[in-house]
C-alpha positions in Angstrom: 140.7 39.8 40.1 141.4 41.0 43.7 143.2 38.3 45.8 145.9 37.8 48.4 146.6 39.2 51.9 144.8 42.4 52.7 145.0 44.2 56.0 142.0 45.7 57.7 144.1 48.7 58.7 143.7 50.4 62.1 143.7 54.2 62.4 146.5 55.2 64.8 145.6 57.9 67.2 147.5 60.0 69.7 146.7 60.0 73.4 144.9 63.3 72.7 142.4 61.5 70.4 143.7 63.1 67.2 144.6 60.9 64.2 148.3 60.1 64.3 149.3 60.8 60.6 153.0 60.1 61.3 152.0 56.8 62.9 149.8 56.0 59.8 152.8 56.6 57.6 154.9 54.2 59.6 152.2 51.5 59.5 151.7 51.8 55.7 155.5 51.6 55.2 155.6 48.5 57.5 153.0 46.8 55.3 154.7 47.6 52.1 157.9 46.1 53.5 156.2 43.0 54.9 154.5 41.9 51.8 150.9 42.8 52.4 149.1 42.6 49.0 146.5 45.4 49.7 145.2 47.9 52.3 141.7 48.3 53.4 141.2 51.7 55.1 138.1 53.1 56.9 136.7 49.8 57.7 135.4 48.5 61.1 139.0 48.1 62.3 139.8 51.7 61.4 137.0 53.0 63.7 135.5 54.7 60.7 132.2 55.2 62.5 133.9 57.7 64.8 136.0 59.5 62.2 134.8 62.8 60.8 134.4 63.1 57.1 137.4 65.5 56.9 139.5 63.0 58.8 138.4 60.2 56.5 139.4 62.1 53.4 142.7 63.1 54.9 143.5 59.5 55.8 142.7 58.1 52.4 144.7 60.9 50.7 147.7 60.2 52.9 147.6 56.4 52.3 147.1 56.8 48.5 149.9 59.3 48.3 152.3 57.0 50.1 151.3 53.8 48.4 151.4 55.4 44.9 150.0 52.4 43.2 152.3 49.8 44.8 149.3 47.9 46.2 145.6 48.3 45.9 143.9 50.7 48.4 140.3 49.7 49.2 138.1 52.1 51.1 135.3 51.2 53.4 132.2 53.2 52.3 129.4 51.5 54.1 126.5 52.8 56.1 122.9 52.2 56.8 121.5 55.0 54.6 121.7 54.2 50.9 121.6 57.9 50.0 124.5 58.8 52.4 126.6 55.9 51.1 126.0 56.9 47.5 127.2 60.4 48.3 130.2 59.2 50.2 131.1 56.8 47.4 131.0 59.6 44.8 133.2 61.8 47.0 135.9 59.1 47.6 135.8 58.0 44.0 137.4 61.3 43.1 140.6 60.1 44.9 143.0 57.5 43.5 141.5 54.6 45.3 141.2 51.1 43.8 137.8 50.1 45.0 135.4 50.0 47.9 134.4 47.6 50.6 130.7 48.0 51.3 129.2 46.5 54.4 125.6 45.4 54.6 123.3 48.1 56.1 123.4 47.7 59.9 120.8 48.4 62.6 117.7 48.9 60.3 117.7 45.2 59.3 116.6 45.3 55.7 115.3 42.3 53.8 117.3 40.6 51.1 115.5 42.8 48.5 116.5 45.9 50.3 120.1 44.9 50.5 120.2 44.0 46.8 118.8 47.4 45.9 121.2 49.1 48.3 124.2 47.6 46.7 123.0 48.2 43.2 122.5 51.9 43.9 126.0 52.2 45.3 127.5 50.3 42.4 125.7 52.7 40.0 127.4 55.6 41.7 131.0 54.6 40.7 132.8 52.7 38.1 135.4 51.4 40.6 135.3 47.8 41.9 133.1 47.0 44.9 133.6 44.2 47.4 130.5 43.3 49.3 131.0 42.8 53.1 128.9 40.4 55.0 129.4 40.4 58.8 126.2 39.4 60.6 127.9 39.5 64.0 128.2 43.3 63.6 125.2 44.2 61.4 122.4 41.9 62.5 121.7 41.0 58.8 123.0 38.2 56.7 123.6 38.7 52.9 122.6 35.3 51.6 124.3 33.5 48.7 121.3 33.7 46.4 121.3 37.5 46.8 125.1 37.6 46.2 124.4 35.6 43.0 122.1 38.3 41.8 124.6 41.0 42.7 127.4 39.2 40.8 125.6 40.3 37.6 126.5 43.9 38.3 129.7 44.6 36.4 131.7 46.4 39.1 130.6 44.2 42.0 133.6 42.0 41.9 133.8 40.0 45.2 132.8 39.6 48.8 134.4 39.7 52.2 132.6 36.9 54.0 132.9 37.0 57.8 130.5 34.3 58.9 133.4 31.9 59.4 131.3 29.2 57.7 132.9 26.9 55.1 129.5 25.8 54.1 128.8 29.4 53.2 132.0 29.5 51.2 130.9 26.5 49.2 127.5 28.0 48.5 129.2 31.2 47.2 131.5 29.1 45.0 128.5 27.3 43.6 126.5 30.4 42.6 129.2 33.0 41.7 131.5 33.2 38.7 135.1 31.8 39.1 136.5 35.4 38.8 134.4 36.6 41.7 136.8 37.3 44.6 136.1 35.4 47.8 137.8 36.9 50.8 137.7 35.6 54.3 136.8 38.2 57.0 137.2 35.7 59.9 140.9 35.3 60.9 140.3 32.2 63.0 138.9 30.2 60.0 140.9 31.9 57.3 143.3 29.0 56.6 140.4 26.6 56.1 138.7 29.2 53.9 141.8 29.5 51.7 142.4 25.8 51.4 138.7 25.3 50.5 139.1 27.6 47.5 139.0 31.2 48.9 141.1 33.8 47.1 142.3 35.9 50.0 141.8 37.4 53.4 141.0 40.8 54.8 142.7 40.4 58.1 142.8 42.1 61.5 145.7 39.9 62.6 147.7 41.2 59.6 148.1 44.5 61.4 150.6 42.8 63.7 151.7 39.8 61.7 151.5 40.9 58.0 154.4 38.7 56.8 153.0 35.6 58.4 149.5 36.2 57.0 150.9 36.9 53.5 153.0 33.7 53.7 149.9 31.7 54.7 147.9 33.0 51.8 150.7 32.3 49.3 151.1 28.8 50.7 147.4 28.0 50.3 147.4 29.4 46.8 150.3 27.1 45.9 148.6 24.1 47.5 151.4 23.9 50.1 148.9 22.6 52.7 151.4 21.7 55.5 153.1 25.1 55.3 149.7 26.8 55.4 148.6 24.8 58.4 151.9 25.3 60.2 151.7 29.1 59.9 148.0 29.0 60.9 148.8 27.0 64.0 151.3 29.6 65.1 148.8 32.4 64.6 145.7 30.8 66.1 146.3 32.1 69.7 146.7 35.5 68.2 143.5 35.2 66.2 141.7 34.4 69.4 143.3 37.0 71.6 142.7 39.8 69.2 139.0 39.4 69.7 138.8 39.1 73.5 137.2 42.6 73.4 135.6 44.4 70.5 137.8 45.0 67.5 140.0 47.1 67.3 140.6 47.4 71.0 143.0 44.4 71.3 144.9 44.9 68.1 145.6 48.6 68.9 146.9 47.5 72.3 149.1 44.9 70.6 150.4 47.3 68.0 151.3 49.8 70.8 152.9 47.0 72.9 155.3 46.0 70.0 156.1 49.6 69.3 154.4 50.1 65.9 152.1 52.9 67.1 152.6 55.4 69.9 149.2 54.9 71.7 146.4 52.4 72.0 143.8 55.2 72.1 140.4 54.3 70.8 137.5 56.7 70.5 134.4 56.4 72.6 132.2 54.5 72.9 135.1 52.1 72.7 137.5 52.0 75.7 141.1 50.8 76.0 141.9 47.2 76.7 141.2 45.9 80.2 144.4 44.9 82.1 143.1 41.4 82.6 143.5 40.7 78.9 147.0 42.0 78.4 149.0 38.9 79.4 147.0 36.7 77.0 147.8 39.0 74.1 151.5 39.1 75.0 151.6 35.3 75.2 149.9 35.0 71.8 152.4 37.5 70.3 155.3 35.5 71.6 153.7 32.3 70.2 153.5 34.0 66.8 157.3 34.8 67.3 156.7 38.5 67.2 159.5 40.4 69.0 159.0 43.4 71.2 
């Protein structure tokens, strides 16, 4: 069963716009040292939509080589063409990855039946575990619990990253899914409540800059140390808020550059670097989370 503190890893880039592979190695090493339980690469936070296929392969190969089985490596394989996602899944399944994070098809707004058939086709293309990813704020479609209940029956669909921020949605999923179906929060601001209400883990943007704190919060929730979990969450709440003042991953890349973990806050168009008006708020939130720089 997949559980714990996973980071939605950014893709560090040089000021020239090229992938910074040395920076990527530093970041992965940082997470291995700080207690992150798993890495999610090529997701939304990684700017996967603007990475060429050759870059995607090189990134996954580099991360897998460095991790060498120490923690799970989950790869984002989503898209809005079922055929293209199936082909991508088959390609990346040849690498030593531990599973896939598959987002709901965006832009074309399929019905629940279409999403069910989409995920079933992708699951049939690999024997590796698949986490569903529901993020209506990004995709304009909502994968409903009754559809997830049907997809639970597919052997290698093993969990979901639920980013609605709704505890009612979590309860609905708990009611209709098996106990060993992994329930991950994809909403940092409500992640502590999600964990204390029975969630199994987080796939976190904030973990890029505060991996030890996120890991400690997840462990405290799993051990029913409610006060500890709440105290850590209170320290992180300003950071959760500030890292979404502009489209993810613009703020978190700026924060990582500010604390010296990456060389540049470069993001590829159509994203643009953080507006100066937001810098002070992120700095204050970093200090509140007791992150030194």
